[in-house]
C-alpha positions in Angstrom: -2.6 7.8 -13.8 -0.2 5.9 -11.6 -3.0 4.4 -9.6 -4.7 3.1 -12.8 -1.4 1.6 -13.9 -0.9 -0.1 -10.5 -4.4 -1.4 -10.7 -3.6 -3.1 -14.0 -0.3 -4.5 -12.7 -1.5 -8.1 -12.5 -1.6 -8.1 -16.3 2.1 -7.5 -16.4 2.8 -10.2 -13.9 0.4 -12.8 -15.4 2.1 -15.8 -13.8 1.2 -14.5 -10.3 -2.4 -14.4 -8.9 -3.8 -10.8 -8.8 -4.0 -11.1 -5.0 -0.2 -11.8 -4.8 0.6 -8.8 -7.1 -1.6 -6.4 -5.1 -0.1 -7.8 -1.8 3.5 -7.3 -3.2 2.5 -3.7 -4.1 1.2 -3.0 -0.6 4.3 -4.4 1.0 6.5 -2.4 -1.3 4.8 0.9 -0.7 4.8 0.3 3.0 8.6 -0.4 2.9 9.3 2.8 1.1 8.6 4.7 4.4 11.4 2.8 6.1 13.8 4.4 3.6 12.3 7.8 4.3 12.6 7.3 8.0 16.3 6.3 7.7 16.8 9.5 5.6 15.1 11.4 8.5 17.7 9.9 10.9 15.8 9.9 14.1 15.8 6.5 15.9 12.2 6.8 17.1 10.9 7.7 13.6 12.8 4.7 12.2 11.3 2.4 14.9 7.7 3.6 14.3 7.9 3.4 10.5 9.3 -0.2 10.8 6.5 -1.3 13.0 3.9 0.4 10.8 5.4 -1.1 7.6 5.4 -4.5 9.4 1.7 -4.2 10.0 1.0 -3.5 6.3 3.3 -6.4 5.3 1.3 -8.8 7.6 -2.0 -7.5 6.1 -0.6 -8.0 2.6 0.6 -11.5 3.4 -2.7 -12.6 4.9 -4.5 -11.0 1.8 -2.6 -13.4 -0.5 -4.7 -16.3 0.6 -7.3 -14.7 2.8 -10.1 -12.3 1.8 -9.2 -9.9 -1.0 -11.0 -7.3 1.1 -7.9 -7.3 3.3 -6.0 -5.9 0.4 -8.6 -3.2 -0.2 -8.5 -2.3 3.5 -4.7 -2.4 3.5 -4.4 0.0 0.6 -7.1 2.3 1.9 -5.4 2.2 5.3 -2.1 3.1 3.8 -3.8 6.0 2.1 -5.1 7.2 5.5 -1.6 6.7 6.9 -0.2 8.9 4.0 -2.8 11.5 4.7 -1.9 11.6 8.4 1.8 11.7 7.4 1.2 14.7 5.2 -0.8 16.5 7.9 1.7 15.9 10.7 5.0 15.9 8.8 6.2 13.1 11.1 9.0 12.1 8.8 11.1 15.0 7.8 11.8 16.2 4.2 9.1 14.4 2.3 6.4 16.9 1.5 5.4 15.7 -1.9 5.4 11.9 -1.4 2.5 11.4 1.1 -0.2 13.1 -1.0 1.0 11.4 -4.2 1.1 8.0 -2.5 -2.3 8.6 -0.8 -3.9 9.4 -4.2 -2.4 6.2 -5.7 -3.5 4.1 -2.7 -7.1 5.4 -2.8 -7.4 4.9 -6.5 -6.1 1.3 -6.4 -8.2 0.4 -3.3 -11.3 1.9 -5.0 -10.8 0.1 -8.3 -9.9 -3.1 -6.5 -13.1 -2.9 -4.5 -15.1 -2.5 -7.7 -13.3 -5.5 -9.2 -14.2 -7.6 -6.1 -17.8 -6.5 -6.2 -18.1 -7.6 -9.8 -17.3 -11.1 -8.7 -13.7 -11.4 -9.9 -11.6 -14.1 -8.2 -8.2 -12.5 -7.2 -6.8 -15.8 -5.9 -6.4 -17.6 -9.2 
């Protein structure tokens, strides 16, 4: 359900292009892991999560004006990152979040791919 709501989020922020809204969502969900890493408290975990979040923020930023497929790839890639996080438990004390976030990421990336394939222009 959350993935469907997130997929429809451009309707709530009608003054922004859909690509901008999806990019903001990708950057936001990537940044959440920085908070989890700070909660974990280990310096190397914080450093790794900051770098990984930075990569997703760059993908999101390029996706605002570049190919919308970058947003699909970024969301799907974040879902894979969530899956790996869940399997490894790299960041401590967050058992429920990675599978939840992975499900949302995969739903949004799949629906966004369908929208792109139907010919929708996400850049306004």
